[in-house]
C-alpha positions as semicolon CSV with decimal commas, in nm:
position;residue;x (nm);y (nm);z (nm)
1;M;0,278;-0,175;1,476
2;N;-0,068;-0,252;1,609
3;Q;-0,405;-0,242;1,443
4;M;-0,620;0,008;1,631
5;E;-0,719;-0,073;1,986
6;L;-1,097;-0,100;2,011
7;N;-1,349;-0,151;2,285
8;Q;-1,397;-0,527;2,268
9;S;-1,755;-0,538;2,393
10;D;-1,870;-0,266;2,152
11;H;-1,679;-0,422;1,867
12;C;-1,855;-0,758;1,907
13;G;-2,196;-0,599;1,944
14;H;-2,291;-0,691;1,588
15;S;-2,261;-1,031;1,427
16;S;-2,311;-0,962;1,060
17;C;-2,173;-0,736;0,791
18;P;-2,357;-0,411;0,722
19;E;-2,530;-0,378;0,387
20;R;-2,359;-0,162;0,126
21;S;-2,542;0,164;0,059
22;I;-2,330;0,283;-0,235
23;S;-2,410;0,265;-0,604
24;V;-2,253;0,011;-0,837
25;T;-2,060;0,287;-1,015
26;V;-1,902;0,412;-0,693
27;Y;-1,838;0,053;-0,586
28;I;-1,648;-0,021;-0,907
29;L;-1,463;0,311;-0,888
30;L;-1,345;0,230;-0,537
31;Y;-1,203;-0,101;-0,653
32;V;-1,034;0,065;-0,952
33;C;-0,872;0,325;-0,725
34;A;-0,764;0,058;-0,477
35;A;-0,613;-0,151;-0,758
36;A;-0,429;0,156;-0,890
37;V;-0,275;0,231;-0,550
38;V;-0,169;-0,131;-0,502
39;L;-0,019;-0,151;-0,852
40;L;0,163;0,180;-0,801
41;T;0,310;0,053;-0,475
42;V;0,411;-0,286;-0,615
43;C;0,544;-0,162;-0,949
44;G;0,727;0,140;-0,809
45;N;0,914;-0,066;-0,552
46;L;0,968;-0,351;-0,800
47;L;1,141;-0,111;-1,039
48;I;1,378;-0,008;-0,759
49;M;1,448;-0,370;-0,672
50;I;1,525;-0,463;-1,034
51;S;1,745;-0,157;-1,082
52;V;1,958;-0,213;-0,772
53;F;1,986;-0,587;-0,833
54;H;2,071;-0,564;-1,203
55;F;2,300;-0,265;-1,257
56;K;2,653;-0,308;-1,120
57;Q;2,697;0,066;-1,067
58;L;2,415;0,062;-0,814
59;H;2,575;-0,203;-0,592
60;T;2,665;0,046;-0,318
61;P;2,612;0,049;0,061
62;T;2,347;0,322;0,037
63;N;2,153;0,139;-0,232
64;T;2,156;-0,175;-0,018
65;L;1,941;0,016;0,229
66;V;1,725;0,152;-0,052
67;L;1,678;-0,206;-0,173
68;S;1,573;-0,322;0,174
69;L;1,321;-0,038;0,194
70;A;1,186;-0,124;-0,150
71;V;1,146;-0,492;-0,059
72;S;0,955;-0,414;0,261
73;D;0,731;-0,162;0,082
74;F;0,679;-0,408;-0,206
75;L;0,561;-0,675;0,039
76;I;0,327;-0,425;0,207
77;G;0,174;-0,342;-0,129
78;G;0,144;-0,705;-0,233
79;F;0,027;-0,871;0,088
80;V;-0,122;-0,606;0,319
81;M;-0,278;-0,324;0,118
82;L;-0,501;-0,533;-0,109
83;P;-0,696;-0,725;0,161
84;T;-0,719;-0,406;0,368
85;F;-0,872;-0,215;0,075
86;I;-1,119;-0,501;0,014
87;W;-1,211;-0,497;0,383
88;M;-1,279;-0,123;0,374
89;I;-1,478;-0,129;0,048
90;E;-1,690;-0,428;0,149
91;S;-1,738;-0,291;0,503
92;C;-1,678;-0,647;0,615
93;W;-1,394;-0,894;0,664
94;I;-1,480;-1,156;0,400
95;F;-1,175;-1,379;0,451
96;T;-1,104;-1,652;0,706
97;P;-0,998;-1,590;1,069
98;G;-0,665;-1,758;0,995
99;Y;-0,595;-1,513;0,715
100;C;-0,685;-1,230;0,953
101;I;-0,414;-1,341;1,196
102;C;-0,161;-1,371;0,913
103;L;-0,252;-1,022;0,788
104;M;-0,211;-0,862;1,130
105;I;0,126;-1,029;1,196
106;T;0,252;-0,947;0,846
107;S;0,142;-0,584;0,875
108;L;0,300;-0,547;1,217
109;F;0,633;-0,684;1,090
110;L;0,650;-0,507;0,752
111;V;0,543;-0,159;0,865
112;N;0,800;-0,163;1,147
113;L;1,061;-0,284;0,901
114;S;0,977;-0,009;0,653
115;I;0,994;0,261;0,921
116;Y;1,336;0,149;1,043
117;N;1,463;0,120;0,686
118;V;1,381;0,490;0,647
119;A;1,567;0,564;0,971
120;L;1,872;0,364;0,856
121;V;1,882;0,557;0,529
122;S;1,894;0,881;0,728
123;V;2,185;0,745;0,935
124;D;2,368;0,639;0,619
125;R;2,329;0,975;0,450
126;Y;2,435;1,167;0,758
127;L;2,754;0,961;0,794
128;A;2,831;0,995;0,423
129;L;2,800;1,375;0,432
130;S;2,944;1,451;0,776
131;N;3,256;1,235;0,733
132;P;3,290;1,132;0,367
133;F;3,648;1,000;0,393
134;F;3,564;0,777;0,688
135;Y;3,245;0,658;0,518
136;T;3,417;0,576;0,187
137;N;3,706;0,390;0,349
138;T;3,511;0,210;0,622
139;V;3,153;0,138;0,519
140;T;3,130;-0,152;0,271
141;R;2,841;-0,323;0,098
142;R;2,908;-0,637;0,302
143;Q;2,879;-0,442;0,628
144;M;2,560;-0,278;0,508
145;C;2,414;-0,620;0,424
146;I;2,479;-0,723;0,784
147;V;2,297;-0,410;0,904
148;V;2,002;-0,490;0,676
149;Y;1,982;-0,853;0,790
150;S;1,999;-0,739;1,153
151;N;1,716;-0,493;1,094
152;W;1,498;-0,767;0,946
153;C;1,576;-1,003;1,234
154;L;1,508;-0,739;1,499
155;S;1,177;-0,652;1,335
156;I;1,077;-1,019;1,345
157;V;1,180;-1,044;1,711
158;Y;0,989;-0,727;1,805
159;S;0,673;-0,844;1,628
160;S;0,695;-1,186;1,792
161;V;0,753;-1,040;2,138
162;L;0,465;-0,794;2,098
163;C;0,223;-1,066;1,993
164;Y;0,337;-1,309;2,263
165;F;0,346;-1,072;2,562
166;N;0,039;-0,868;2,477
167;G;-0,158;-0,980;2,780
168;N;-0,503;-1,131;2,737
169;L;-0,612;-0,929;2,436
170;G;-0,426;-1,036;2,124
171;F;-0,634;-1,142;1,828
172;V;-1,004;-1,101;1,899
173;M;-1,216;-1,159;1,592
174;C;-1,589;-1,113;1,556
175;P;-1,800;-1,206;1,253
176;G;-1,713;-0,974;0,968
177;E;-1,424;-0,807;1,150
178;C;-1,048;-0,849;1,192
179;F;-0,866;-0,645;1,456
180;F;-0,557;-0,677;1,667
181;F;-0,581;-0,542;2,022
182;L;-0,300;-0,398;2,235
183;N;-0,312;-0,338;2,606
184;N;-0,220;0,003;2,746
185;V;0,141;-0,087;2,821
186;W;0,218;-0,223;2,476
187;T;0,036;0,067;2,312
188;V;0,286;0,307;2,469
189;I;0,581;0,078;2,393
190;D;0,474;0,049;2,030
191;L;0,425;0,426;2,004
192;V;0,781;0,487;2,123
193;H;0,938;0,202;1,927
194;S;0,755;0,244;1,598
195;F;0,709;0,619;1,580
196;I;0,877;0,850;1,831
197;F;1,224;0,688;1,824
198;P;1,262;0,642;1,445
199;L;1,103;0,981;1,375
200;S;1,349;1,145;1,615
201;I;1,639;0,981;1,432
202;I;1,508;1,096;1,095
203;I;1,446;1,456;1,201
204;I;1,774;1,497;1,391
205;L;1,997;1,343;1,125
206;Y;1,829;1,502;0,825
207;T;1,846;1,836;1,004
208;G;2,218;1,768;1,042
209;V;2,238;1,691;0,669
210;F;2,067;2,020;0,590
211;V;2,299;2,216;0,821
212;I;2,609;2,055;0,667
213;A;2,478;2,127;0,316
214;R;2,429;2,493;0,409
215;K;2,782;2,513;0,549
216;H;2,916;2,369;0,225
217;A;2,714;2,620;0,025
218;T;2,845;2,905;0,242
219;A;3,203;2,789;0,192
220;I;3,151;2,778;-0,184
221;R;3,005;3,130;-0,184
222;E;3,308;3,254;0,008
223;L;3,529;3,084;-0,247
224;N;3,354;3,286;-0,514
225;N;3,523;3,597;-0,380
226;Y;3,850;3,454;-0,512
227;T;3,713;3,307;-0,833
228;R;3,505;3,584;-0,987
229;N;3,510;3,430;-1,331
230;K;3,329;3,120;-1,201
231;T;3,099;3,293;-0,957
232;Q;2,777;3,237;-1,142
233;K;2,841;2,866;-1,201
234;I;2,953;2,786;-0,845
235;T;2,675;2,989;-0,685
236;S;2,415;2,819;-0,901
237;H;2,547;2,474;-0,811
238;S;2,566;2,549;-0,438
239;M;2,216;2,692;-0,427
240;K;2,083;2,393;-0,618
241;S;2,242;2,152;-0,367
242;E;2,103;2,353;-0,078
243;R;1,751;2,350;-0,221
244;K;1,771;1,979;-0,294
245;A;1,878;1,899;0,064
246;A;1,591;2,109;0,199
247;K;1,343;1,948;-0,040
248;V;1,440;1,591;0,049
249;L;1,428;1,672;0,421
250;G;1,091;1,846;0,397
251;I;0,928;1,577;0,183
252;L;1,060;1,291;0,394
253;V;0,947;1,429;0,728
254;S;0,615;1,560;0,590
255;V;0,518;1,228;0,431
256;F;0,623;1,033;0,738
257;L;0,415;1,256;0,964
258;V;0,109;1,278;0,738
259;C;0,093;0,902;0,688
260;L;0,178;0,776;1,036
261;L;0,086;1,047;1,287
262;P;-0,294;0,994;1,264
263;Y;-0,244;0,622;1,315
264;F;-0,039;0,660;1,631
265;I;-0,258;0,937;1,772
266;Y;-0,554;0,705;1,762
267;S;-0,341;0,412;1,877
268;L;-0,264;0,611;2,191
269;L;-0,613;0,757;2,244
270;G;-0,821;0,469;2,107
271;G;-0,947;0,372;2,450
272;V;-1,061;0,728;2,526
273;I;-1,221;0,855;2,206
274;D;-1,496;0,689;2,005
275;V;-1,406;0,639;1,638
276;Q;-1,610;0,448;1,381
277;R;-1,457;0,138;1,226
278;E;-1,458;0,299;0,878
279;N;-1,236;0,582;1,003
280;I;-1,009;0,331;1,175
281;L;-0,954;0,150;0,847
282;K;-0,886;0,479;0,667
283;V;-0,616;0,568;0,919
284;F;-0,471;0,218;0,887
285;I;-0,457;0,249;0,507
286;M;-0,303;0,596;0,532
287;A;-0,015;0,448;0,730
288;H;0,045;0,201;0,447
289;L;0,043;0,476;0,184
290;N;0,389;0,569;0,310
291;S;0,507;0,260;0,121
292;T;0,349;0,395;-0,199
293;I;0,524;0,730;-0,173
294;N;0,867;0,606;-0,059
295;P;0,986;0,504;-0,409
296;F;0,933;0,860;-0,530
297;I;1,119;1,009;-0,235
298;Y;1,422;0,779;-0,246
299;A;1,448;0,703;-0,615
300;L;1,228;0,898;-0,855
301;F;1,391;1,227;-0,754
302;Y;1,728;1,096;-0,871
303;P;1,839;1,080;-1,238
304;W;1,982;0,728;-1,212
305;F;1,637;0,585;-1,137
306;R;1,479;0,756;-1,438
307;R;1,754;0,611;-1,659
308;C;1,694;0,265;-1,514
309;I;1,319;0,292;-1,580
310;K;1,388;0,385;-1,943
311;I;1,623;0,089;-1,987
312;I;1,375;-0,152;-1,825
313;I;1,070;-0,027;-2,016
314;T;1,251;-0,033;-2,351
315;L;1,366;-0,391;-2,274
316;Q;1,734;-0,294;-2,306
317;I;1,778;-0,472;-1,974
318;F;1,775;-0,803;-2,165
319;Q;2,087;-0,712;-2,359
320;T;2,397;-0,912;-2,270
321;S;2,595;-0,618;-2,131
322;S;2,303;-0,426;-1,981
323;A;2,424;-0,484;-1,623
324;L;2,737;-0,282;-1,705
325;M;2,549;0,014;-1,853
326;N;2,638;0,357;-1,715
327;V;2,328;0,480;-1,532
328;L;2,493;0,736;-1,304
329;S;2,632;0,989;-1,551
């Protein structure tokens, strides 16, 4: 995923960092807020990683994908978000050119990886709901590990190819700035690869999940006609499942769009419209906030994660038999 495409001549028109015009209080508050977002991203995803690694009950194919997503989002929080926040607050790139190149490559790789982890989770959940017997008997944790490794390798290959074949632009750094340029061809390719294609998978498959959940709820309601004494209980359970499926679908797609759509709109129109560098950085950071919210979408909404957090915070995780604790019931 590319940093915003800028007009190179305009971008290099200044050679020094602009002076800060904000008060010390606001300056400190910005750093406190940035640190809070970074810590929330790192700690939230770290809790998922510890939970899936430690508790035997969570060693499932689906949680292997959740773990991969948490690792990619953890790395974004730890290695990409912090220097980007500092860059925005200082209104200047204060690090070395070499670190700029590392940041751009790392961001390109990790954000693509995170997006496709989300898409793979949608594929997994659709298969599990649409054909549960096939999924249970066929999909194993070993096979899912192969899928995860392949996703990481393909993300590395895509990032390398994009950087290598990006024409004559590539990394163009001016004093106090750090941007990665894409030519028109690779801008379109990246838009399709990193946004349109994975988003289509997510929307189509989660819509399928919602439709299947509604069919199941309808079947249960019809069954109520023959089990009047259990009508209230079954109806309540079916409606709860239906609402949960709709909630997960709505939150997932909404967060994905809110965080990434502004980025890719400007990525596509960056050569046509004139946007200030401060707004470019805000859009770039917004795309990374998807990694902050993902733990709440994929884990915090589920009871097993809340139980794991309680066990970890209360240090019960250090007990000898803690890995065998029942966190699913």
